[in-house]
C-alpha positions in Angstrom: 7.2 -18.3 -23.1 10.6 -16.7 -22.8 13.0 -18.7 -20.3 14.2 -15.4 -19.0 10.7 -14.3 -17.8 10.7 -15.5 -14.0 14.3 -14.2 -13.6 13.3 -10.5 -14.9 10.3 -10.4 -12.7 12.4 -11.7 -9.4 15.3 -9.1 -10.3 12.7 -6.6 -10.7 11.2 -6.7 -7.3 14.7 -7.0 -5.8 15.6 -3.7 -7.5 12.4 -2.0 -6.2 12.9 -3.4 -2.8 16.5 -2.1 -2.7 15.2 1.5 -3.9 12.8 1.6 -1.0 15.3 0.4 1.5 17.2 3.7 0.8 14.1 5.4 1.7 13.6 3.8 4.9 11.3 1.1 4.0 12.5 -2.4 4.7 10.7 -5.1 2.3 10.8 -8.6 4.0 8.6 -10.2 1.4 9.6 -8.8 -2.1 6.6 -10.4 -3.6 4.7 -7.9 -1.8 5.8 -5.0 -3.8 3.4 -6.6 -6.5 0.2 -6.3 -4.3 1.6 -2.7 -3.5 0.9 -1.5 -6.8 -2.6 -2.9 -6.9 -3.3 -1.7 -3.1 -6.6 0.3 -3.0 -7.3 0.4 0.8 -5.0 0.6 3.5 -6.0 0.5 7.4 -4.4 2.6 10.0 -4.3 1.6 13.7 -4.9 5.3 14.7 -2.9 5.5 18.2 0.8 5.6 17.8 0.7 5.7 13.7 -1.4 8.6 12.9 -0.9 10.0 16.4 1.9 10.5 18.7 0.3 8.3 21.3 0.8 11.1 23.8 -2.3 11.7 25.5 -2.9 15.1 27.6 -5.7 16.2 29.8 -7.3 19.0 27.8 -10.6 20.0 29.5 -12.8 19.0 32.4 -16.3 19.0 32.9 -17.9 18.9 36.6 -20.8 17.5 37.5 -22.6 20.8 37.2 -21.9 20.9 33.7 -19.2 23.4 33.5 -16.3 22.9 31.1 -13.1 23.9 32.4 -9.4 23.7 31.2 -7.0 21.3 32.6 -5.3 22.5 35.8 -8.1 24.3 37.0 -8.5 23.9 40.7 -12.1 23.8 40.4 -11.6 20.6 38.3 -9.2 18.6 40.7 -12.0 16.4 42.3 -12.9 14.7 38.9 -9.3 14.1 37.8 -8.4 13.1 41.5 -11.5 10.5 41.3 -10.3 9.3 37.7 -6.8 8.9 38.9 -7.8 6.6 41.7 -9.9 4.3 39.3 -6.3 3.5 37.6 -5.6 0.0 39.0 -2.3 -0.4 40.7 -1.6 -3.7 40.0 2.1 -3.8 39.3 3.1 -1.8 42.8 2.9 1.8 43.6 6.0 2.7 41.8 5.0 1.0 38.4 4.1 3.0 35.5 0.7 2.4 33.8 0.6 0.5 30.4 -2.2 2.3 29.3 -1.9 5.6 27.6 -5.1 6.9 29.1 -4.1 5.8 32.5 -0.8 7.7 32.2 -2.3 10.9 31.0 -4.7 10.8 33.9 -2.1 10.1 36.8 0.2 12.9 35.1 -2.6 15.2 35.2 -3.8 14.3 39.1 -0.4 14.2 40.6 0.6 12.4 43.9 -2.4 11.2 46.0 -0.7 9.9 49.1 -4.2 9.8 51.0 -5.6 7.1 48.9 -5.0 3.5 49.7 -6.5 1.0 46.8 -7.7 -2.2 47.9 -8.8 -4.0 44.6 -8.4 -2.8 41.0 -9.9 -4.0 37.8 -7.9 -2.8 34.7 -9.3 -1.5 31.6 -10.7 -3.8 28.8 -12.6 -2.6 25.8 -15.1 -5.3 25.7 -16.0 -4.0 29.4 -15.4 -0.2 28.6 -14.5 0.8 31.9 -11.7 0.4 34.7 -12.5 0.5 38.3 -11.1 0.1 41.8 -11.9 0.1 45.2 -9.9 2.2 47.9 -10.2 4.0 51.2 -9.2 7.7 51.9 -7.3 8.6 54.8 -9.7 10.9 55.7 -11.9 8.2 56.8 -15.1 6.8 56.0 -16.2 3.8 54.1 -14.5 2.2 51.2 -15.3 3.9 47.9 -15.8 2.3 44.2 -14.4 4.4 41.7 -15.0 4.1 38.0 -13.8 5.6 34.8 -14.7 4.7 31.2 -16.7 5.2 28.0 -19.5 7.5 28.8 -21.9 5.1 26.9 -20.9 2.6 29.8 -20.5 4.7 32.7 -23.2 7.2 32.3 -26.0 4.8 32.3 -24.9 3.2 35.4 -25.3 6.7 37.3 -28.2 7.4 39.4 -29.7 10.9 39.1 -27.7 11.7 36.2 -27.6 15.1 35.3 -29.7 15.9 31.9 -26.5 17.8 30.5 -24.1 15.1 30.9 -24.8 13.5 27.4 -24.8 16.8 25.7 -21.6 17.9 27.3 -20.2 14.5 26.4 -21.0 14.7 22.8 -19.9 18.4 22.2 -16.5 17.5 23.6 -16.6 14.4 21.4 -17.1 16.5 18.3 -14.0 18.7 19.2 -12.0 15.4 18.4 -11.2 14.7 22.3 -11.2 11.3 23.8 -14.0 11.3 26.7 -13.8 9.6 30.0 -16.8 9.6 32.2 -16.1 9.1 36.0 -18.3 8.3 38.7 -18.2 6.7 42.2 -20.2 5.3 45.2 -19.3 4.3 48.7 -19.4 0.5 49.5 -22.4 -0.3 51.7 -22.1 -2.6 54.8 -21.0 -6.0 54.1 -19.9 -5.4 50.7 -16.4 -6.8 49.6 -14.0 -5.0 47.1 -13.5 -8.1 45.1 -17.1 -9.0 44.6 -18.0 -5.5 44.2 -15.7 -5.4 41.1 -17.0 -8.5 39.5 -20.4 -6.7 39.3 -21.5 -4.6 36.7 -21.7 -1.0 38.1 -24.8 0.4 39.3 -26.3 3.5 41.1 -23.0 5.5 41.0 -22.8 9.3 41.6 -21.6 11.2 38.4 -18.3 13.0 39.3 -17.5 14.3 35.8 -16.2 14.1 32.4 -12.5 14.3 31.4 -11.4 15.2 27.8 -8.0 14.2 26.6 -6.3 15.2 23.4 -3.9 12.6 21.4 -1.2 14.9 19.6 -1.3 13.9 15.6 1.9 13.5 14.0 3.0 16.3 11.8 3.2 14.3 8.7 0.0 12.5 9.1 -2.4 14.9 7.1 0.1 14.8 4.3 0.1 11.0 4.4 -3.6 10.8 4.3 -3.6 13.6 1.6 -1.0 11.7 -0.5 -2.6 8.3 -0.3 -6.1 9.6 -1.3 -4.6 11.5 -4.3 -2.9 8.4 -5.3 -6.6 6.6 -5.2 -5.9 4.6 -2.2 -8.6 4.8 0.5 -7.4 5.3 4.1 -9.3 3.7 6.7 -8.7 4.6 10.6 -9.5 2.2 13.0 -9.8 3.5 16.9 -11.4 2.7 20.1 -12.8 6.5 20.4 -16.1 7.4 20.5 -17.6 7.6 16.8 -18.1 11.6 17.2 -14.5 11.8 18.6 -13.0 9.5 15.7 -14.8 11.6 13.1 -13.5 14.7 14.4 -10.0 13.4 14.6 -10.3 11.9 11.0 -11.3 15.2 9.7 -8.4 17.1 11.3 -6.1 14.2 9.8 -7.3 14.9 6.5 -10.4 12.9 5.6 -13.3 14.6 4.3 -16.2 16.2 6.4 -18.7 13.4 5.1 -16.4 10.7 6.0 -18.6 7.3 6.7 -18.1 6.2 10.4 -18.8 2.3 11.2 -18.7 1.3 14.9 -17.3 -2.0 16.3 -20.9 -2.8 17.8 -22.3 -2.5 14.4 -19.9 -4.7 13.0 -20.3 -7.4 16.0 -24.0 -7.5 15.1 -23.5 -8.3 11.6 -22.7 -11.4 9.4 -19.7 -11.5 7.4 -21.3 -10.7 4.4 -23.0 -7.6 5.9 -19.7 -6.6 7.4 -18.3 -6.5 3.8 -21.0 -4.4 2.8 -20.7 -2.1 5.6 -17.1 -1.4 5.3 -16.9 -1.1 1.5 -17.3 2.7 1.9 -16.4 3.2 5.4 -13.6 5.8 6.3 -13.4 5.5 10.0 -14.1 2.2 12.5 -14.7 3.6 15.9 -15.1 1.6 19.1 -13.2 -1.2 17.7 -12.1 -3.9 19.9 -8.3 -5.4 19.1 -9.8 -8.6 17.9 -12.1 -6.6 15.5 -9.2 -5.3 13.6 -8.7 -8.7 11.9 -12.4 -8.8 11.1 -12.0 -5.6 9.2 -9.2 -6.6 7.1 -10.9 -9.9 6.3 -14.0 -8.3 5.5 -12.4 -5.9 3.1 -10.5 -8.3 1.4 -14.1 -10.4 0.9 -15.3 -7.1 -0.6 -12.7 -7.3 -3.1 -10.0 -4.8 -1.8 -6.5 -5.3 -1.8 -5.7 -4.3 1.9 -2.7 -2.8 3.6 -2.7 -2.8 7.2 -0.3 -0.4 9.5 0.1 -0.9 12.9 2.7 -0.9 15.7 0.9 -2.8 18.5 0.9 -6.5 19.4 -2.7 -6.5 19.1 -2.3 -5.5 15.3 -0.1 -8.2 14.4 -3.1 -10.6 13.6 -4.6 -7.8 11.2 -1.1 -7.2 9.9 -0.3 -10.7 8.9 -4.0 -11.2 7.3 -3.6 -8.1 5.0 -2.4 -8.4 1.5 0.4 -5.6 2.4 1.3 -5.8 6.4 3.3 -2.8 7.5 5.2 -2.7 10.8 7.2 0.3 12.4 10.5 -0.4 13.5 11.2 2.8 15.6 8.4 2.3 17.9 6.6 -0.9 17.1 6.3 -4.0 19.0 8.2 -7.1 18.0 5.1 -9.1 17.3 3.8 -6.3 14.8 7.3 -6.0 13.0 7.6 -10.0 12.8 4.1 -10.1 11.2 4.8 -7.3 8.6 5.8 -7.7 4.9 7.1 -4.1 4.9 8.8 -2.4 7.8 9.2 1.3 8.3 12.5 1.8 9.8 12.1 5.3 10.6 9.3 7.3 12.3 7.8 9.2 9.2 5.2 7.0 7.5 4.9 9.7 4.7 7.4 7.1 3.0 4.3 4.8 2.3 3.2 7.3 -0.4 6.6 6.8 -2.3 6.2 2.9 -1.5 2.7 3.0 -3.6 4.4 4.5 -6.3 7.3 2.3 -6.3 5.1 -0.8 -6.4 3.1 0.8 -9.3 6.4 1.5 -11.1 7.4 -2.2 -10.6 4.2 -3.2 -12.6 5.3 -1.0 -15.4 8.9 -2.1 -15.5 7.7 -5.8 -15.5 5.2 -5.0 -18.3 7.9 -3.4 -20.2 10.3 -6.2 -19.8 7.6 -8.8 -20.7 6.9 -6.8 -24.0 10.4 -6.9 -24.8 10.7 -10.6 -24.3 7.5 -12.1 -26.0 7.1 -9.2 -28.4 10.8 -9.5 -29.7 10.3 -13.5 -30.0 7.0 -13.1 -31.6 8.3 -10.6 -34.2 11.4 -13.4 -34.7 9.0 -16.1 -35.0 7.0 -14.1 -37.5 9.8 -13.3 -39.4 11.2 -16.9 -39.3 7.9 -18.2 -40.8 7.8 -15.6 -43.6 11.2 -16.0 -44.5 11.0 -19.7 -44.5 7.6 -19.6 -47.0 9.6 -17.1 -49.2 13.0 -19.3 -49.4 12.1 -22.6 -48.4 14.6 -22.7 -45.5 14.9 -20.7 -42.2 16.5 -17.4 -42.3 18.4 -17.6 -39.2 19.9 -20.7 -37.7 19.9 -22.0 -34.1 23.2 -20.7 -33.0 22.0 -17.1 -34.7 18.7 -17.4 -32.6 20.9 -18.0 -29.4 22.9 -14.7 -30.3 19.3 -12.7 -30.8 18.3 -13.9 -27.2 21.8 -12.9 -25.6 21.8 -9.4 -27.2 18.1 -8.4 -26.4 16.5 -10.7 -23.9 19.2 -10.9 -21.3 20.9 -7.7 -20.6 18.6 -4.8 -22.0 15.3 -6.6 -20.7 17.1 -6.9 -17.4 18.0 -3.2 -17.6 14.4 -2.4 -18.1 12.9 -4.4 -15.3 15.1 -2.9 -12.6 14.7 0.7 -13.6 11.5 3.0 -13.1 10.1 4.3 -16.3 11.4 7.9 -15.7 8.3 9.1 -17.6 6.7 12.0 -15.9 3.4 11.7 -17.9 3.4 8.1 -17.0 3.9 8.6 -13.2 1.4 11.1 -13.3 -1.2 8.8 -14.8 -0.3 6.3 -12.4 -0.9 8.6 -9.2 -4.6 8.6 -9.3 -5.5 4.9 -9.4 -4.3 1.5 -8.2 -2.4 -0.6 -11.1 -2.6 -4.2 -11.4 -4.0 -6.8 -14.2 -5.0 -3.6 -16.1 -1.4 -2.9 -16.9 -1.1 -6.5 -18.2 -4.3 -6.3 -20.2 -4.8 -4.4 -23.3 -1.8 -2.1 -22.9 0.6 -4.7 -22.7 -1.1 -6.6 -25.7 -0.7 -3.5 -27.6 2.9 -3.2 -26.4 3.6 -6.8 -27.5 1.8 -6.6 -30.8 3.7 -3.2 -31.9 6.9 -4.6 -30.9 6.5 -8.0 -32.7 5.4 -6.1 -36.1 8.2 -3.7 -36.0 10.7 -6.5 -35.3 9.2 -8.4 -38.2 9.3 -5.6 -40.4 12.9 -4.3 -39.7 14.3 -8.0 -39.9 12.1 -8.7 -43.3 13.5 -5.4 -44.9 16.9 -6.2 -44.2 16.8 -9.5 -45.3 15.1 -8.7 -48.5 17.6 -5.9 -49.2 20.4 -8.5 -48.9 18.6 -10.9 -51.1 18.1 -8.4 -54.0 21.5 -7.0 -53.8 24.7 -8.9 -54.9 26.0 -10.9 -52.4 25.6 -14.5 -50.7 23.0 -16.0 -48.7 25.3 -15.9 -45.7 25.3 -11.8 -46.2 21.6 -11.7 -46.3 21.4 -14.0 -43.2 23.9 -11.7 -41.4 21.9 -8.5 -42.4 18.8 -10.0 -41.0 20.3 -11.0 -37.8 21.6 -7.5 -37.3 18.2 -5.9 -38.3 16.5 -8.2 -35.7 18.8 -7.3 -32.9 19.1 -3.6 -33.7 15.5 -3.2 -34.3 14.6 -4.4 -30.8 17.5 -2.4 -29.0 16.3 0.7 -30.8 12.8 0.3 -29.7 14.1 -0.3 -25.9 16.3 2.4 -26.3 13.3 4.9 -27.5 11.0 3.6 -24.8 13.7 4.1 -21.9 15.9 6.8 -23.3 16.2 8.3 -19.6 17.6 5.7 -18.1 21.5 5.6 -18.1 21.6 1.6 -17.4 19.2 0.8 -20.5 21.5 3.0 -22.5 24.8 1.5 -21.7 23.3 -2.1 -22.0 21.4 -1.5 -25.3 24.5 0.4 -26.8 26.6 -2.4 -25.5 24.8 -5.2 -26.9 25.1 -3.4 -30.3 28.6 -2.8 -30.2 29.1 -6.5 -29.3 27.1 -7.7 -32.2 28.9 -5.3 -34.4 32.4 -6.7 -33.1 31.2 -10.4 -33.5 30.0 -9.7 -36.9 33.0 -8.2 -38.3 35.5 -10.8 -36.8 36.0 -13.1 -39.6 36.6 -16.2 -37.2 34.0 -15.5 -34.6 31.6 -14.5 -37.4 31.8 -17.7 -39.5 31.3 -19.6 -36.3 27.7 -18.3 -36.1 27.0 -18.7 -39.7 27.6 -14.8 -40.4 30.1 -13.1 -42.5 31.4 -9.7 -42.0 29.5 -6.8 -43.9 30.5 -3.7 -45.9 29.3 -0.4 -46.1 26.2 -1.2 -48.5 25.0 -3.8 -46.4 25.4 -1.9 -43.0 23.4 0.8 -44.9 20.8 -1.3 -45.8 20.4 -2.8 -42.1 20.3 0.9 -40.7 17.9 1.7 -43.4 15.5 -1.2 -42.5 15.7 -0.2 -38.9 14.7 3.4 -39.5 11.9 2.1 -41.8 10.7 -0.4 -38.8 10.9 2.4 -36.5 8.9 4.9 -38.7 6.2 1.9 -39.1 6.0 1.8 -35.5 5.1 5.4 -35.2 2.2 4.9 -37.8 0.9 1.9 -36.3 -1.6 3.4 -33.8 -3.1 5.3 -36.6 -3.3 2.4 -38.8 -4.9 0.3 -36.2 -7.4 3.0 -35.5 -8.4 3.3 -39.1 -8.5 -0.6 -39.6 -11.1 -0.6 -36.4 -12.8 2.3 -37.9 -13.5 1.0 -41.4 -13.5 -2.8 -41.2 -17.5 -3.0 -40.4 -17.9 -1.1 -43.6 -15.6 -3.3 -45.6 -17.0 -6.4 -43.8 -20.2 -5.5 -45.1 -19.2 -5.3 -48.8 -17.5 -8.6 -48.8 -19.3 -11.4 -50.3 -21.4 -13.6 -48.1 -20.5 -17.2 -47.8 -22.9 -19.6 -49.7 -25.0 -21.6 -47.2 
């Protein structure tokens, strides 16, 4: 195994991280780039990542089922009731921390006639927020409740038959639905005790429909990931129909598969993995379930990325193969848990990050082929030369020169540059990479490079042996051909890379200077070469490269005709 391989892989990761930093992606863990090339699923916390997290009241449905636009005076009662259900736990002047509460309060405006006595903040597990207060107009204290329709509507007495249908119709439009209800407190009921009990016998007031503005780049992001073979999954607390409609607006297909948090909660770990394997949307998901989603997808064999900006996303970000935080608007907990941090506000750079991760696999694979293939060719030539001449064609010092001129600088240059091959990058755009790049494609590269290197070195060495000159001359020709053949292959593979051109041509020039300088040449067991010898070296390199072009056809012919030849060979006696 080449001793420079760990260094080459590390330098390749650092180079890819540097390229991503120029695009606004800070790589906190360089090894994550390797997983990025294999990533096939990425989960998004919807609010704040795919959307602006700027909820606004869009429509209001009254108790009679009439849907009105926000701002219509006829809708004021439902909006005011919902605003009164917002707990004011931090003082009257404090702004709510929940985006839904903020949108409701903005739509309702000031309500000086309401005095809140007790408040119960919204929790996902509870499904509603509630408050008890008193109106300045007099009368008993009132319990006001707002929350998920599936929680609030069943708690209403004499619920209109159209309420469920209106809620579902609004949800199908991609709107977040809030059901609003209230009831007066009975004599003897205490506010704190009422809030501790499950709401019941409420009077239905109406439905509020809120819209979360999608980010302009979200559809392009989802489309780019899907075209790259990465399955995006959106995690949201919205109603399933709302979540599906929003996902379609953001670029998911019409037949997107929706799984709910309740379904996940009722399933065991194996069933969750099976359920999430083909899921596109996870609706009504609780914050703690995001971690379960990531772990279940990993159990299903997926390489999972997790993108989030909230403190409740941190555990899922940390558990993912690739955790992504957002610096511009994310919480410190999410950023600290992340492997990649998007420094700007545009998540579209994640598509480029995926391409960079896949390019890293190819760069490292090409560098491995240079190191292992070249060394294998050198070993093959050494064995053949020893068999034919009785001694090793290259000395220890000359082998050190070969490693210096072929393994160090050219291989490092290949590792830190992208392939630059449009056909290769287009082929990579449709599916994750990974072990497949290090499988048969890499073995083919190593095999071809080894055979080409051995062919060039052997041809030059035999040319030197069968033309007038000393053994030192034929050894020097073999050395030049070993280095020259490998550098020529590297240049042919990465001819568009300026860095590879400079390092390869620089190594070739340094070898020529070393060989042609008498004192230095003798130190390494070489001798200056004349025009005939250099012609032989050049011809051997050209012959080897021509043979490399023919290798695929030769391999194909061997595989095609070998079974027929094997049948005609004499069978061994038993």
